[in-house]
C-alpha positions as CSV (number, residue, x, y, z in Angstrom):
1,X,-52.5,-108.3,9.0
2,X,-56.1,-108.8,7.2
3,X,-57.9,-106.1,5.7
4,X,-60.8,-105.1,7.5
5,X,-64.1,-105.2,5.4
6,X,-65.3,-102.2,4.2
7,X,-69.2,-102.2,5.7
8,X,-70.0,-98.4,5.7
9,X,-73.3,-98.5,4.0
10,X,-72.5,-95.3,1.6
11,X,-69.6,-97.7,0.1
12,X,-72.6,-100.2,-1.6
13,X,-74.9,-99.8,-4.4
14,X,-77.7,-102.4,-3.8
15,X,-79.7,-103.6,-6.9
16,X,-82.6,-105.8,-6.4
17,X,-84.7,-108.0,-8.7
18,X,-88.4,-108.2,-7.9
19,X,-90.3,-111.6,-8.2
20,X,-88.1,-114.6,-7.0
21,X,-86.2,-112.1,-4.9
22,X,-88.0,-109.7,-2.8
23,X,-91.5,-111.8,-2.9
24,X,-92.6,-115.2,-3.7
25,X,-93.4,-116.0,-7.7
26,X,-96.9,-116.2,-8.1
27,X,-99.2,-118.5,-10.4
28,X,-100.2,-115.5,-12.3
29,X,-98.0,-112.2,-12.3
30,X,-100.8,-110.2,-11.1
31,X,-101.3,-112.3,-8.3
32,X,-97.9,-111.4,-6.1
33,X,-98.4,-110.9,-2.4
34,X,-96.0,-107.9,-1.1
35,X,-95.4,-107.9,2.9
36,X,-96.6,-104.8,3.9
37,X,-93.4,-104.6,6.0
38,X,-91.1,-104.3,2.7
39,X,-91.5,-100.9,0.9
40,X,-90.9,-99.3,4.1
41,X,-88.1,-101.6,5.2
42,X,-86.8,-100.4,1.7
43,X,-87.4,-96.9,2.3
44,X,-85.2,-96.9,5.5
45,X,-82.5,-98.9,3.6
46,X,-82.7,-96.5,0.7
47,X,-81.9,-93.8,3.2
48,X,-79.1,-95.6,5.1
49,X,-77.1,-96.4,1.5
50,X,-78.0,-92.2,0.8
51,X,-79.9,-93.3,-1.9
52,X,-78.4,-95.9,-4.0
53,X,-81.1,-98.9,-4.2
54,X,-82.6,-99.7,-7.0
55,X,-85.0,-102.3,-8.2
56,X,-83.8,-104.3,-11.2
57,X,-87.0,-106.1,-12.8
58,X,-88.5,-107.3,-16.3
59,X,-91.6,-105.6,-14.7
60,X,-92.7,-102.2,-16.1
61,X,-91.7,-99.2,-13.6
62,X,-95.7,-98.6,-13.1
63,X,-96.3,-102.2,-12.0
64,X,-93.2,-101.8,-9.3
65,X,-94.9,-98.6,-8.1
66,X,-98.0,-100.1,-8.1
67,X,-96.7,-103.1,-5.9
68,X,-94.9,-100.9,-3.5
69,X,-97.0,-98.0,-3.3
70,X,-97.0,-95.3,-2.1
71,X,-93.1,-95.4,-2.0
72,X,-91.4,-94.7,-5.1
73,X,-87.9,-96.3,-6.0
74,X,-85.1,-96.0,-8.6
75,X,-86.2,-98.7,-11.4
76,X,-84.9,-100.1,-14.3
77,X,-87.8,-101.6,-15.7
78,X,-88.3,-104.1,-18.7
79,X,-84.9,-105.6,-18.1
80,X,-83.5,-102.2,-18.9
81,X,-85.5,-100.7,-21.6
82,X,-86.8,-98.1,-19.2
83,X,-85.3,-96.6,-16.4
84,X,-86.5,-94.1,-13.6
85,X,-83.4,-92.7,-11.4
86,X,-84.6,-89.9,-9.2
87,X,-87.8,-88.9,-10.9
88,X,-87.0,-88.9,-14.3
89,X,-87.7,-91.7,-16.5
90,X,-86.5,-92.7,-19.8
91,X,-87.2,-95.1,-22.5
92,X,-89.7,-98.1,-22.5
93,X,-92.4,-96.3,-25.2
94,X,-94.2,-99.0,-26.5
95,X,-94.2,-96.9,-30.0
96,X,-90.6,-97.2,-30.1
97,X,-91.2,-100.8,-31.1
98,X,-93.2,-101.2,-34.1
99,X,-92.0,-104.7,-35.4
100,X,-92.4,-105.8,-31.6
101,X,-96.5,-104.6,-31.5
102,X,-97.0,-105.9,-35.1
103,X,-96.1,-109.8,-33.5
104,X,-98.3,-109.2,-30.9
105,X,-101.6,-110.4,-32.6
106,X,-100.4,-113.4,-34.1
107,X,-99.1,-114.5,-30.8
108,X,-102.0,-114.1,-28.9
109,X,-103.3,-116.3,-32.0
110,X,-100.7,-119.1,-31.8
111,X,-101.3,-119.8,-27.7
112,X,-105.1,-118.8,-27.7
113,X,-106.0,-123.0,-28.0
114,X,-103.5,-123.6,-25.1
115,X,-105.0,-123.4,-21.7
116,X,-103.5,-121.7,-18.7
117,X,-101.0,-119.8,-21.2
118,X,-101.2,-116.5,-20.3
119,X,-99.5,-113.3,-22.5
120,X,-98.3,-110.5,-20.4
121,X,-97.9,-107.7,-22.4
122,X,-95.5,-104.4,-21.5
123,X,-95.6,-102.5,-24.2
124,X,-91.8,-102.7,-25.3
125,X,-91.5,-106.4,-24.1
126,X,-94.0,-109.6,-24.3
127,X,-94.1,-112.2,-22.1
128,X,-95.2,-115.9,-22.6
129,X,-96.3,-117.4,-19.0
130,X,-96.8,-121.2,-19.0
131,X,-96.5,-122.2,-15.2
132,X,-100.1,-123.6,-14.8
133,X,-100.2,-124.8,-18.4
134,X,-100.0,-128.8,-18.8
135,X,-96.5,-130.0,-20.0
136,X,-97.6,-130.3,-23.5
137,X,-99.3,-126.7,-23.6
138,X,-96.2,-125.6,-22.0
139,X,-94.2,-127.0,-24.8
140,X,-96.4,-125.2,-27.3
141,X,-96.4,-122.2,-25.8
142,X,-92.5,-122.1,-25.5
143,X,-92.2,-123.0,-29.3
144,X,-94.8,-120.4,-30.1
145,X,-92.8,-117.6,-28.4
146,X,-89.5,-119.1,-30.0
147,X,-91.3,-118.8,-33.4
148,X,-92.4,-115.0,-32.7
149,X,-89.0,-114.2,-31.6
150,X,-87.0,-115.7,-34.4
151,X,-89.6,-113.8,-36.9
152,X,-88.0,-110.4,-35.4
153,X,-84.5,-110.8,-36.2
154,X,-81.7,-109.6,-34.7
155,X,-83.4,-106.5,-33.1
156,X,-84.7,-108.5,-30.4
157,X,-84.2,-111.9,-28.4
158,X,-85.6,-114.3,-26.8
159,X,-85.1,-114.6,-22.9
160,X,-86.4,-117.5,-21.1
161,X,-87.0,-117.9,-17.3
162,X,-88.9,-119.8,-15.0
163,X,-92.2,-121.0,-16.9
164,X,-92.0,-118.0,-19.3
165,X,-90.6,-116.5,-22.3
166,X,-90.3,-113.1,-22.8
167,X,-89.3,-111.2,-26.3
168,X,-87.2,-108.0,-25.4
169,X,-85.2,-105.6,-27.6
170,X,-81.4,-107.3,-27.8
171,X,-79.9,-104.7,-26.2
172,X,-82.2,-104.6,-23.1
173,X,-80.5,-106.6,-20.0
174,X,-80.2,-106.6,-16.8
175,X,-76.5,-106.2,-16.9
176,X,-76.8,-103.6,-19.2
177,X,-79.4,-101.6,-16.8
178,X,-76.9,-102.1,-14.0
179,X,-74.1,-100.5,-16.2
180,X,-76.4,-97.8,-16.8
181,X,-77.6,-97.0,-13.2
182,X,-73.8,-97.2,-12.3
183,X,-73.2,-94.2,-14.6
184,X,-75.6,-91.7,-12.2
185,X,-74.8,-90.6,-8.7
186,X,-75.5,-91.6,-5.9
187,X,-74.6,-95.0,-7.7
188,X,-71.4,-94.2,-9.3
189,X,-67.9,-95.3,-7.8
190,X,-69.8,-97.7,-5.2
191,X,-69.6,-101.7,-5.0
192,X,-72.4,-103.4,-6.4
193,X,-74.5,-105.7,-4.8
194,X,-77.4,-107.8,-6.8
195,X,-79.8,-110.2,-5.6
196,X,-81.5,-112.2,-8.2
197,X,-83.3,-115.5,-8.8
198,X,-83.5,-116.2,-12.4
199,X,-82.0,-117.0,-15.6
200,X,-82.4,-113.5,-16.5
201,X,-80.3,-112.5,-13.6
202,X,-77.2,-114.2,-14.8
203,X,-76.0,-111.6,-16.9
204,X,-76.2,-109.1,-14.2
205,X,-74.3,-111.4,-12.1
206,X,-71.6,-111.4,-14.5
207,X,-71.3,-107.7,-14.8
208,X,-71.2,-107.4,-11.0
209,X,-68.4,-110.1,-10.5
210,X,-66.6,-108.3,-13.5
211,X,-66.4,-105.4,-11.6
212,X,-65.9,-106.5,-7.9
213,X,-69.2,-106.5,-6.6
214,X,-71.0,-109.2,-4.7
215,X,-73.8,-110.9,-6.5
216,X,-76.3,-113.2,-4.7
217,X,-78.2,-115.6,-6.1
218,X,-82.0,-116.8,-4.5
219,X,-82.7,-120.3,-4.5
220,X,-80.9,-123.6,-5.3
221,X,-79.9,-123.5,-9.2
222,X,-76.4,-123.4,-10.7
223,X,-75.1,-120.2,-11.1
224,X,-72.1,-117.9,-11.7
225,X,-73.3,-115.8,-8.4
226,X,-70.2,-115.7,-5.2
227,X,-73.2,-116.0,-2.8
228,X,-76.3,-117.6,-2.1
229,X,-79.9,-116.6,-0.1
230,X,-82.5,-119.2,0.3
231,X,-85.8,-117.9,-0.9
232,X,-87.4,-114.4,-0.8
233,X,-88.2,-114.5,3.3
234,X,-84.4,-115.1,3.5
235,X,-84.0,-112.0,1.4
236,X,-86.7,-110.0,3.2
237,X,-85.0,-111.4,6.6
238,X,-81.7,-109.6,5.6
239,X,-82.9,-106.4,4.0
240,X,-85.0,-105.4,7.2
241,X,-81.8,-106.2,9.3
242,X,-79.6,-103.8,7.2
243,X,-82.4,-101.7,7.2
244,X,-82.6,-101.5,11.3
245,X,-79.0,-100.8,11.3
246,X,-77.1,-104.4,10.9
247,X,-74.0,-104.3,9.5
248,X,-74.3,-104.1,6.1
249,X,-71.4,-107.0,5.3
250,X,-72.4,-108.8,1.9
251,X,-68.8,-111.0,2.1
252,X,-70.1,-112.6,5.2
253,X,-73.6,-114.1,3.1
254,X,-73.5,-117.9,2.4
255,X,-70.8,-119.1,-0.8
256,X,-73.0,-120.3,-3.6
């Protein structure tokens, strides 16, 4: 006899990347467009899940709040450097990272001659974006952020993504973020579902897979995720259906 799948919403904890997953990636970080239906749908879905819905992102918590206002969600920001669960915020202070702060002026100077290269200073991490740059300037930007990260030693690491390199504390990964969230109610003792689109999400996929959850890669890149969706529009279509009462059955999603 086949064991029926568990689709009771409160059996799951849902973790969602933001850029490239909930919203399309924009040429510049501040140009992201958010579907007006997104935040209300996430609120409805959070209610179905008994509160177990969190955004897991490289963005700071405050930026996610601005994009999804007036809604407020649990967030693991800056790849888990800062977290907010049930309104309580921990971590993420720039003052806790003096060595990183000391590197920022030199990094600005290194990329200043490069056209269309942007620095996104998040306080406890720093990202260099080269999506709009020429190939030669993109290569120079990547080398600059690699050199800055190398100069910080073992306390920090370089995290490469889609046309971006980010210097983050060595302990900060989305996998660590999900582990930390899963220690708190209402996430504890639930089957994790994580949706993400980038290299930075692979560490989270590994943690979710290890614990019998469902990992979902957005887009066509090679991945260790078990399931796949095409693009953020596909993600929103799924989440809106779940929010409005469709069975939450992540094992029925297309295989990766």
